[in-house]
C-alpha positions as CSV (number, residue, x, y, z in Angstrom):
1,X,-7.5,63.6,-23.1
2,X,-10.1,61.2,-22.7
3,X,-9.3,57.9,-22.2
4,X,-11.8,54.5,-22.5
5,X,-9.9,51.6,-20.6
6,X,-11.1,47.7,-21.3
7,X,-11.2,45.0,-19.1
8,X,-7.3,43.6,-19.8
9,X,-6.2,46.9,-18.4
10,X,-8.0,47.4,-15.5
11,X,-7.7,43.7,-14.1
12,X,-3.8,44.7,-14.1
13,X,-4.1,47.6,-12.2
14,X,-2.7,49.5,-15.4
15,X,-5.1,52.4,-15.3
16,X,-4.5,53.3,-11.6
17,X,-0.6,53.2,-11.7
18,X,-0.5,55.2,-15.0
19,X,-3.0,57.9,-12.6
20,X,-0.1,58.0,-10.0
21,X,3.1,58.2,-11.9
22,X,1.8,60.2,-15.2
23,X,2.9,57.5,-17.5
24,X,2.0,54.2,-18.7
25,X,4.3,51.7,-17.6
26,X,5.2,48.8,-20.5
27,X,3.9,51.3,-23.2
28,X,6.7,50.9,-25.9
29,X,6.1,54.6,-27.6
30,X,6.9,56.8,-24.3
31,X,6.6,57.1,-21.0
32,X,4.2,60.0,-20.4
33,X,1.0,61.0,-22.7
34,X,1.9,64.2,-24.7
35,X,-1.4,65.2,-23.2
36,X,-3.2,65.5,-19.8
37,X,-5.8,63.0,-18.9
38,X,-8.9,65.1,-18.3
39,X,-11.7,62.2,-18.2
40,X,-12.1,58.7,-17.9
41,X,-14.8,56.7,-20.1
42,X,-15.3,53.2,-18.3
43,X,-18.1,51.3,-20.1
44,X,-20.5,49.8,-18.5
45,X,-19.5,46.4,-20.6
46,X,-16.5,46.7,-18.3
47,X,-18.7,46.8,-15.3
48,X,-20.8,44.1,-16.2
49,X,-18.0,41.7,-17.5
50,X,-15.8,42.2,-13.7
51,X,-19.4,42.4,-11.8
52,X,-20.3,38.5,-13.1
53,X,-16.7,37.1,-13.0
54,X,-17.0,38.7,-9.2
55,X,-20.8,37.0,-8.9
56,X,-19.0,33.3,-9.8
57,X,-16.2,34.4,-7.4
58,X,-12.9,34.7,-9.7
59,X,-10.4,36.2,-8.4
60,X,-10.2,38.7,-11.7
61,X,-13.3,40.0,-10.8
62,X,-12.7,41.2,-7.4
63,X,-9.6,42.7,-8.2
64,X,-10.7,44.2,-11.3
65,X,-13.7,45.9,-9.3
66,X,-11.0,46.8,-6.8
67,X,-9.0,48.9,-9.6
68,X,-12.5,50.8,-10.4
69,X,-12.8,51.8,-7.1
70,X,-9.0,53.3,-7.3
71,X,-9.0,55.0,-10.0
72,X,-12.2,56.7,-8.9
73,X,-10.3,57.9,-5.6
74,X,-7.3,59.0,-7.7
75,X,-9.1,61.1,-10.3
76,X,-11.0,62.7,-7.7
77,X,-7.8,63.8,-5.9
78,X,-6.2,64.6,-9.5
79,X,-10.0,66.4,-9.9
80,X,-10.6,64.0,-13.9
81,X,-13.7,63.6,-14.5
82,X,-15.3,59.6,-14.2
83,X,-18.0,59.1,-16.4
84,X,-19.8,55.6,-17.1
85,X,-21.3,55.2,-19.9
86,X,-22.1,52.3,-22.8
87,X,-24.8,49.9,-23.0
88,X,-25.3,47.3,-20.7
89,X,-24.9,43.7,-22.1
90,X,-27.1,40.9,-21.8
91,X,-26.5,37.7,-20.0
92,X,-26.3,36.4,-23.6
93,X,-23.2,38.8,-24.4
94,X,-21.3,38.7,-21.3
95,X,-21.5,34.5,-21.8
96,X,-19.9,35.2,-25.3
97,X,-17.1,37.4,-23.4
98,X,-14.3,35.1,-24.6
99,X,-15.6,35.5,-28.4
100,X,-14.9,38.8,-28.1
101,X,-18.3,40.3,-28.1
102,X,-17.2,42.6,-25.1
103,X,-14.6,43.8,-26.7
104,X,-16.6,45.0,-29.5
105,X,-18.9,47.3,-27.4
106,X,-16.0,48.8,-25.9
107,X,-13.9,49.1,-29.3
108,X,-17.5,50.9,-30.7
109,X,-17.7,53.4,-27.1
110,X,-14.4,54.3,-27.6
111,X,-15.1,55.2,-31.2
112,X,-18.2,57.4,-31.2
113,X,-16.7,59.3,-27.6
114,X,-13.6,59.9,-29.8
115,X,-11.3,58.7,-27.0
116,X,-7.6,57.0,-26.8
117,X,-8.6,52.9,-26.2
118,X,-6.5,51.6,-23.9
119,X,-5.6,48.0,-23.5
120,X,-3.3,45.4,-22.9
121,X,-5.1,42.4,-24.7
122,X,-3.4,42.5,-28.1
123,X,-6.4,41.0,-30.0
124,X,-8.5,44.3,-29.0
125,X,-5.1,46.7,-29.9
126,X,-4.6,45.1,-33.7
127,X,-8.4,45.0,-34.0
128,X,-8.7,48.8,-32.5
129,X,-6.2,49.9,-34.8
130,X,-7.5,48.2,-38.0
131,X,-10.6,50.2,-37.6
132,X,-9.6,53.5,-37.1
133,X,-9.5,53.8,-33.7
134,X,-6.2,55.5,-31.7
135,X,-5.6,52.6,-29.5
136,X,-2.2,52.7,-26.8
137,X,-1.8,48.8,-25.9
138,X,0.4,48.6,-22.9
139,X,2.3,45.4,-22.6
140,X,1.5,43.3,-19.6
141,X,4.8,43.3,-17.0
142,X,6.7,39.8,-18.0
143,X,6.2,37.3,-14.7
144,X,8.4,34.3,-14.9
145,X,6.4,31.4,-12.7
146,X,10.4,31.2,-10.8
147,X,10.1,34.5,-10.3
148,X,6.9,34.9,-8.2
149,X,6.6,35.4,-4.7
150,X,5.1,31.9,-3.8
151,X,8.7,30.4,-4.7
152,X,10.5,32.4,-2.2
153,X,8.6,30.3,0.4
154,X,10.1,27.1,-1.0
155,X,13.4,25.3,-0.5
156,X,14.5,22.0,-2.3
157,X,12.9,19.6,0.8
158,X,9.8,21.7,0.4
159,X,6.8,20.0,-0.3
160,X,4.0,22.4,0.1
161,X,3.5,25.4,1.1
162,X,0.0,27.1,3.0
163,X,-0.4,30.7,2.9
164,X,-4.0,31.5,5.3
165,X,-4.8,35.0,5.8
166,X,-4.3,36.1,9.3
167,X,-2.1,33.1,10.3
168,X,1.8,33.1,9.9
169,X,2.6,31.2,6.5
170,X,3.6,27.5,6.8
171,X,5.4,24.2,5.0
172,X,5.8,20.6,4.9
173,X,9.0,20.2,4.6
174,X,11.4,16.6,4.7
175,X,10.8,13.5,2.6
176,X,7.6,11.6,1.3
177,X,6.4,9.5,4.7
178,X,8.2,11.8,7.4
179,X,7.3,15.4,6.0
180,X,7.0,18.1,9.6
181,X,4.9,21.3,9.7
182,X,7.6,24.2,9.9
183,X,6.4,27.9,10.0
184,X,8.2,30.0,8.3
185,X,7.4,33.5,10.3
186,X,5.8,35.1,12.8
187,X,4.1,37.8,11.3
188,X,0.9,37.0,9.9
189,X,0.2,36.9,6.5
190,X,-2.2,39.6,5.4
191,X,-5.5,39.4,2.5
192,X,-3.7,42.4,0.8
193,X,-0.6,40.2,0.2
194,X,-2.2,37.0,0.1
195,X,-4.1,39.2,-2.9
196,X,-1.3,40.2,-4.3
197,X,0.5,36.8,-4.5
198,X,-2.9,35.3,-6.1
199,X,-2.9,38.1,-8.4
200,X,1.3,37.3,-9.1
201,X,0.3,33.6,-9.5
202,X,-2.4,33.9,-11.9
203,X,-0.8,36.3,-14.4
204,X,2.5,34.7,-14.2
205,X,0.4,31.1,-15.5
206,X,-1.4,33.1,-18.2
207,X,2.0,34.3,-19.7
208,X,3.7,30.9,-19.2
209,X,3.6,28.4,-21.7
210,X,4.1,25.8,-19.1
211,X,1.8,26.8,-16.5
212,X,-2.5,27.3,-17.1
213,X,-5.2,27.4,-15.1
214,X,-6.8,24.5,-15.1
215,X,-9.9,25.0,-12.5
216,X,-11.7,28.2,-11.7
217,X,-15.1,28.4,-9.7
218,X,-16.5,30.9,-7.3
219,X,-13.7,31.4,-4.5
220,X,-11.5,28.3,-6.1
221,X,-8.9,28.8,-8.5
222,X,-6.2,26.0,-9.3
223,X,-3.6,27.1,-11.2
224,X,-1.0,24.8,-12.7
225,X,2.6,26.9,-12.2
226,X,5.0,24.6,-14.2
227,X,6.0,22.1,-11.6
228,X,3.7,23.6,-8.4
229,X,0.3,23.3,-7.8
230,X,-1.4,25.9,-6.4
231,X,-5.4,26.0,-5.0
232,X,-6.5,29.1,-4.2
233,X,-9.6,30.0,-1.9
234,X,-11.8,32.7,-1.1
235,X,-14.8,33.6,0.7
236,X,-17.5,32.2,0.1
237,X,-16.1,28.8,-0.5
238,X,-13.4,29.2,2.1
239,X,-14.2,31.6,5.1
240,X,-11.1,33.4,4.6
241,X,-8.8,33.4,2.0
242,X,-6.2,31.3,1.5
243,X,-3.4,29.6,-1.2
244,X,-2.2,25.9,-1.2
245,X,1.1,25.1,-3.0
246,X,2.2,22.1,-3.7
247,X,5.6,20.7,-5.3
248,X,6.4,17.2,-5.8
249,X,10.1,16.9,-4.3
250,X,11.4,14.2,-5.8
251,X,11.5,12.8,-9.0
252,X,11.3,9.0,-8.9
253,X,11.6,5.9,-11.3
254,X,9.7,2.8,-11.1
255,X,12.4,0.8,-8.9
256,X,12.9,3.2,-6.0
257,X,10.0,2.1,-4.7
258,X,10.8,-1.9,-4.3
259,X,8.9,-2.4,-7.2
260,X,9.4,-6.6,-7.8
261,X,10.5,-7.9,-11.0
262,X,7.0,-9.9,-11.0
263,X,5.0,-7.3,-11.0
264,X,7.0,-5.5,-13.3
265,X,6.1,-8.1,-15.6
266,X,2.8,-8.0,-15.0
267,X,2.2,-4.1,-15.9
268,X,4.1,-4.6,-19.0
269,X,3.1,-8.0,-20.0
270,X,-0.5,-7.0,-21.8
271,X,-2.8,-4.0,-20.9
272,X,-4.2,-3.8,-17.8
273,X,-6.4,-2.1,-14.9
274,X,-4.5,-1.0,-12.3
275,X,-5.9,1.4,-9.6
276,X,-2.9,3.2,-7.9
277,X,-4.2,4.1,-4.1
278,X,-3.3,5.7,-0.8
279,X,-3.6,8.4,1.7
280,X,-2.5,11.8,0.5
281,X,1.0,12.9,0.4
282,X,2.0,9.2,0.1
283,X,3.2,9.3,-3.4
284,X,0.7,7.5,-5.6
285,X,1.1,10.9,-8.2
286,X,4.4,10.6,-7.8
287,X,4.8,6.6,-8.5
288,X,1.9,7.0,-11.4
289,X,4.6,8.9,-12.9
290,X,7.3,6.8,-13.1
291,X,5.1,3.7,-14.3
292,X,4.0,5.5,-16.9
293,X,7.8,6.6,-17.8
294,X,8.4,3.0,-17.6
295,X,5.6,1.6,-20.0
296,X,6.8,4.1,-22.4
297,X,10.5,3.0,-22.2
298,X,8.7,-0.5,-23.0
299,X,7.1,0.9,-26.5
300,X,3.7,1.6,-25.0
301,X,2.0,5.1,-26.1
302,X,1.1,6.8,-23.1
303,X,-1.6,9.7,-22.5
304,X,-2.9,11.2,-18.8
305,X,-6.2,12.8,-18.1
306,X,-5.7,14.8,-15.1
307,X,-7.4,17.8,-13.3
308,X,-5.4,19.4,-12.7
309,X,-2.2,18.1,-14.7
310,X,0.7,17.9,-12.5
311,X,2.1,14.6,-12.9
312,X,5.5,15.1,-14.1
313,X,6.1,13.0,-16.8
314,X,8.1,12.6,-19.7
315,X,7.9,15.1,-22.5
316,X,6.6,12.3,-24.8
317,X,3.7,11.9,-22.9
318,X,0.2,14.0,-23.9
319,X,-1.3,15.3,-20.9
320,X,-4.8,16.3,-21.3
321,X,-7.4,18.1,-19.5
322,X,-11.3,17.9,-18.5
323,X,-12.4,18.5,-22.1
324,X,-15.0,21.8,-21.6
325,X,-15.2,20.8,-17.7
326,X,-15.7,17.5,-19.1
327,X,-14.1,14.1,-18.7
328,X,-16.4,12.0,-20.8
329,X,-15.8,14.2,-23.6
330,X,-11.8,13.9,-23.2
331,X,-12.3,10.0,-23.0
332,X,-14.4,10.4,-26.9
333,X,-10.7,11.7,-28.1
334,X,-8.6,9.6,-26.4
335,X,-10.1,6.3,-28.1
336,X,-9.9,8.1,-31.3
337,X,-6.1,8.9,-30.3
338,X,-6.1,5.0,-29.1
339,X,-3.3,4.8,-26.8
340,X,-2.2,2.1,-25.3
341,X,-2.0,3.4,-21.5
342,X,-3.7,6.1,-20.3
343,X,-2.9,7.6,-16.5
344,X,-6.4,9.1,-14.9
345,X,-5.3,11.0,-11.7
346,X,-7.5,11.1,-10.2
347,X,-10.5,9.0,-9.5
348,X,-13.0,10.8,-7.2
349,X,-16.4,11.2,-8.6
350,X,-18.7,8.5,-10.0
351,X,-18.3,9.4,-13.1
352,X,-14.7,9.2,-12.8
353,X,-15.2,5.3,-12.2
354,X,-18.0,5.1,-14.7
355,X,-15.1,6.6,-18.1
356,X,-12.3,4.9,-16.2
357,X,-14.3,1.6,-16.7
358,X,-15.6,2.6,-20.0
359,X,-12.2,3.3,-21.8
360,X,-11.3,-0.2,-19.9
361,X,-13.7,-2.1,-21.0
362,X,-12.7,-0.8,-24.5
363,X,-9.3,-2.1,-24.5
364,X,-7.2,0.7,-23.3
365,X,-4.8,0.0,-20.4
366,X,-6.3,2.1,-17.6
367,X,-4.1,2.8,-14.4
368,X,-6.1,5.2,-11.9
369,X,-4.7,7.0,-9.3
370,X,-7.3,7.5,-5.8
371,X,-7.3,8.2,-2.0
372,X,-8.0,5.3,-0.2
373,X,-6.9,4.6,3.5
374,X,-6.5,0.4,2.7
375,X,-5.5,-1.0,-0.2
376,X,-9.3,-3.0,-0.1
377,X,-11.0,0.5,0.2
378,X,-9.7,1.6,-3.5
379,X,-11.8,-2.1,-4.6
380,X,-14.7,-1.1,-2.1
381,X,-14.6,2.5,-3.8
382,X,-15.9,1.0,-7.5
383,X,-18.6,-1.3,-5.7
384,X,-21.8,0.8,-6.7
385,X,-20.5,3.0,-9.5
386,X,-19.1,0.1,-11.5
387,X,-21.1,-3.2,-12.1
388,X,-19.8,-5.6,-9.5
389,X,-19.4,-9.0,-12.1
390,X,-17.3,-6.7,-14.0
391,X,-14.7,-4.9,-11.4
392,X,-12.3,-7.8,-11.8
393,X,-12.3,-6.6,-15.9
394,X,-12.0,-2.8,-14.9
395,X,-9.6,-3.5,-12.3
396,X,-7.0,-6.4,-11.7
397,X,-4.4,-5.1,-10.0
398,X,-4.3,-2.5,-6.8
399,X,-1.0,-0.9,-5.6
400,X,-1.4,0.4,-2.3
401,X,1.2,3.4,-1.7
402,X,2.8,4.4,1.7
403,X,5.5,6.6,3.1
404,X,6.6,6.8,-0.3
405,X,6.7,2.6,-0.7
406,X,4.6,0.1,-1.9
407,X,3.0,-1.9,1.0
408,X,0.7,-3.9,-0.4
409,X,-0.2,-5.6,-4.3
410,X,-3.7,-7.0,-4.7
411,X,-4.9,-9.2,-7.4
412,X,-7.9,-9.8,-8.5
413,X,-9.9,-12.8,-9.4
414,X,-13.7,-13.6,-10.6
415,X,-14.7,-17.1,-10.0
416,X,-18.1,-19.2,-8.8
417,X,-17.8,-20.5,-5.6
418,X,-19.3,-21.7,-1.9
419,X,-18.2,-17.8,-0.1
420,X,-16.1,-18.7,3.0
421,X,-18.1,-19.3,6.2
422,X,-20.4,-21.2,3.8
423,X,-21.0,-24.4,3.4
424,X,-24.0,-25.9,1.3
425,X,-23.1,-26.3,-2.5
426,X,-26.8,-24.4,-3.1
427,X,-25.1,-21.4,-2.1
428,X,-22.5,-20.9,-4.6
429,X,-22.5,-18.2,-6.5
430,X,-19.9,-15.3,-8.5
431,X,-17.3,-14.3,-5.9
432,X,-14.7,-11.8,-6.2
433,X,-11.5,-13.1,-5.2
434,X,-8.8,-10.4,-3.7
435,X,-5.5,-11.7,-3.4
436,X,-2.4,-11.0,-2.0
437,X,0.0,-10.5,-5.2
438,X,2.8,-12.1,-3.6
439,X,1.9,-15.1,-1.8
440,X,-1.5,-15.5,-4.0
441,X,-3.2,-16.2,-1.2
442,X,-7.0,-15.3,-0.9
443,X,-7.5,-11.9,1.9
444,X,-11.0,-10.2,1.1
445,X,-13.9,-12.1,-1.3
446,X,-16.4,-9.6,-2.7
447,X,-20.2,-11.6,-3.8
448,X,-24.2,-10.2,-3.1
449,X,-25.7,-11.7,0.0
450,X,-29.4,-11.1,-0.5
451,X,-29.3,-7.4,-1.8
452,X,-26.1,-6.3,0.0
453,X,-22.6,-6.4,-1.3
454,X,-20.3,-8.4,1.1
455,X,-16.6,-7.6,1.3
456,X,-15.5,-10.3,3.9
457,X,-12.5,-10.7,5.2
458,X,-11.0,-14.4,4.8
459,X,-8.7,-15.5,7.7
460,X,-6.0,-16.9,7.1
461,X,-5.3,-21.2,6.8
462,X,-3.2,-20.5,10.1
463,X,-4.7,-18.6,12.1
464,X,-8.1,-20.5,11.6
465,X,-5.9,-23.6,13.0
466,X,-5.0,-22.0,15.8
467,X,-8.4,-21.3,16.7
468,X,-9.8,-25.1,15.6
469,X,-7.1,-26.4,17.7
470,X,-7.6,-24.4,20.9
471,X,-11.8,-25.3,20.6
472,X,-10.7,-29.1,20.0
473,X,-8.1,-29.3,22.8
474,X,-10.8,-28.6,25.4
475,X,-11.9,-32.2,24.6
476,X,-9.5,-33.9,23.2
477,X,-5.4,-34.5,23.7
478,X,-4.6,-36.2,20.5
479,X,-5.8,-35.2,17.2
480,X,-4.4,-33.3,14.4
481,X,-5.4,-30.0,11.7
482,X,-5.6,-29.6,8.3
483,X,-6.9,-26.6,7.1
484,X,-7.4,-26.0,3.9
485,X,-10.0,-22.6,2.8
486,X,-13.1,-22.6,5.1
487,X,-12.6,-26.2,5.9
488,X,-11.0,-28.5,8.9
489,X,-9.8,-31.9,9.0
490,X,-9.4,-33.3,12.2
491,X,-7.6,-36.3,12.7
492,X,-8.5,-38.3,16.1
493,X,-7.9,-41.6,17.1
494,X,-11.1,-43.8,15.8
495,X,-11.8,-44.6,19.5
496,X,-12.4,-40.8,20.5
497,X,-14.5,-39.9,17.2
498,X,-17.8,-40.3,19.4
499,X,-16.7,-38.3,21.9
500,X,-16.2,-35.5,19.9
501,X,-19.3,-35.9,17.3
502,X,-21.4,-35.8,20.5
503,X,-24.5,-36.9,21.3
504,X,-26.3,-36.8,17.7
505,X,-23.2,-34.8,16.3
506,X,-24.7,-31.8,18.4
507,X,-21.2,-31.4,19.6
508,X,-19.5,-30.8,16.2
509,X,-22.5,-29.0,14.7
510,X,-21.6,-26.5,17.5
511,X,-18.4,-26.3,17.1
512,X,-19.0,-25.6,13.0
513,X,-21.3,-22.9,14.6
514,X,-19.5,-21.0,16.4
515,X,-16.2,-21.3,14.3
516,X,-18.2,-20.7,10.9
517,X,-16.0,-23.8,9.4
518,X,-17.0,-27.3,8.0
519,X,-15.4,-29.7,10.2
520,X,-14.8,-33.0,8.9
521,X,-13.3,-36.0,11.7
522,X,-11.2,-38.7,10.4
523,X,-9.5,-41.6,12.0
524,X,-6.1,-40.8,13.2
525,X,-3.6,-42.9,11.3
526,X,-1.0,-44.3,14.1
527,X,2.5,-43.9,13.8
528,X,4.6,-46.6,13.0
529,X,8.0,-46.9,15.2
530,X,10.9,-48.0,14.5
531,X,12.2,-51.7,16.5
532,X,15.3,-53.3,17.3
533,X,15.5,-56.4,16.2
534,X,17.7,-59.4,16.9
535,X,18.9,-63.4,16.0
536,X,18.7,-66.5,17.8
537,X,19.2,-69.8,16.2
538,X,15.4,-70.0,15.5
539,X,13.8,-66.8,16.3
540,X,14.3,-63.1,15.3
541,X,13.3,-61.1,18.3
542,X,11.5,-57.9,18.3
543,X,12.0,-55.7,20.8
544,X,8.1,-53.6,21.6
545,X,8.9,-51.7,25.0
546,X,6.0,-50.1,26.2
547,X,3.6,-52.1,24.1
548,X,2.7,-54.8,26.0
549,X,-0.3,-56.8,25.4
550,X,-0.9,-54.9,22.0
551,X,-1.7,-56.1,18.8
552,X,0.7,-54.8,16.1
553,X,1.3,-54.1,12.6
554,X,4.7,-55.0,11.5
555,X,6.4,-52.9,8.6
556,X,9.5,-53.2,6.6
557,X,9.8,-50.3,5.8
558,X,6.3,-49.2,4.4
559,X,5.6,-52.3,3.1
560,X,3.5,-54.7,5.4
561,X,4.8,-57.9,6.5
562,X,2.4,-59.2,9.2
563,X,0.5,-58.6,12.5
564,X,1.4,-59.8,15.8
565,X,0.8,-59.6,19.7
566,X,3.6,-58.4,21.6
567,X,4.0,-60.5,24.7
568,X,3.8,-59.3,28.3
569,X,7.5,-59.1,28.3
570,X,7.6,-56.5,25.5
571,X,8.7,-58.5,22.9
572,X,8.1,-60.9,19.9
573,X,9.7,-63.9,18.8
574,X,9.0,-65.2,15.4
575,X,10.1,-68.3,14.2
576,X,12.9,-68.2,11.2
577,X,11.2,-71.1,9.6
578,X,7.6,-69.7,9.4
579,X,6.2,-67.2,6.6
580,X,6.4,-64.1,9.1
581,X,10.5,-65.0,9.7
582,X,11.3,-65.6,6.2
583,X,9.5,-62.2,5.2
584,X,11.5,-61.0,8.0
585,X,14.7,-62.6,6.4
586,X,13.9,-60.8,3.5
587,X,13.7,-57.4,4.7
588,X,17.0,-57.6,6.8
589,X,19.0,-58.4,3.8
590,X,17.4,-55.4,2.3
591,X,18.7,-53.4,4.9
592,X,15.1,-52.0,5.5
593,X,13.5,-50.6,8.6
594,X,11.5,-52.4,10.3
595,X,8.5,-50.6,12.1
596,X,5.7,-51.1,14.5
597,X,1.8,-49.9,14.5
598,X,0.0,-50.1,16.7
599,X,-3.9,-51.3,16.1
600,X,-5.6,-52.6,19.3
């Protein structure tokens, strides 16, 4: 009997198994052939398709070529003729393989050779039978994701599995923020074992409705196997074959991250532009999924843009991949769908930030996930990719996740002002203020200086105050400092102002340049001290010990009464029949406190 295998049966390894066992695994009409196979015709179209796939680094191409090599070897041992024949397809026909161009060439060859077509592609089988071609349909072996070998490496607390050719397998286990790398066995994993695991993963993803092959590039394949994201790397992309499988170890809600009620209100009060940032493995995507579910609970229509699609969101939320490999096309569709919020996981390339900005400016609430070492770095990643002046319109909130918790929240505001550290009014310019969400204190300012974009840390008022006090204390002992932004008001006794000013104001100018702060000097108002008062028949006696020979102002609480000179004995005698004495009498009747303020 002559047989013609197509690409699908070769890639699954079905022909070599058939030759070894003398029957077809998965063939519903029986396990053996009625007559022995004496010739295998392998179409050049199959070779061309597998060669193209291998040249693009796809695992299926390498797997198919290895299967053909195996078929030739087994056939030689069993004295079966193997013939490579048929027309080799053009490059354009190979590109149209998914449209059925190659399958059509294989069917025609089987028909002209009067051979039995063997396939594991149901569509190919149906068309061939309809055209009168004798066909055997081999059902692919059903592989459920939970039964794949990669899942045997996972335990409930396993976040990721790392398999590398020639190295023992490892896994990261524990809680978010406290993961440890654990060796799973001492025996190194071989290339053959890795290949079998990869084949199984890809086949399971093709069969399972909840799984998909997200990315397929030269030497790299990314598969979403239900809730497990699997990255398969091969030569030439990697120096050795490697499989990395990542799975969320916890499904949490927004409250598990310590989100304040004020931040919850900010998220749901209106559509916003929010960046969720943090280092790898911090729990950004898990938090983004919890925010998506929270928004859904509050009546918002939520969609996601992901590559790969691995966010663990509710069934009501549709997860979109790059349309024809392009997120710009996905955004075009989403703008027609008109969601209230879109979760973009994740922002890496310039095109990602531009799509994010375009959708946000179109009025869609956007939540982007991005890698960053610090919260401010998430904003800096937008500089140069999005026009500076519209950044606060695109992103007004940054949430930084670290070790599974929110460690920092920024809000962005746009204003026109003189940047901190500058003093001249004509230096005013548009400035993006990056404020701590809880304290509302400005921590960074972003503005243009010449042709450069500056991200300037703003020193806290308390820290700046201590710095100014340290410098002023080198010249004076009696002073007070009040700081607001980059301006310091220094209160000193009026007699000491010339000392701090220096000759022609050079000392205070040098201090301003050194501290990069504007300093205003104002006279320090003397403190009013409470005085003890006694009464005789004709006088009020005010005791002012320590102020002998000084001129003081006398106050009843905050009301000025009169001025007087303190005697050498440290007292002030005020006659009762004088105006000063009468004012003291009224103040004492009101139980007002008598205070003294030194004026000279």
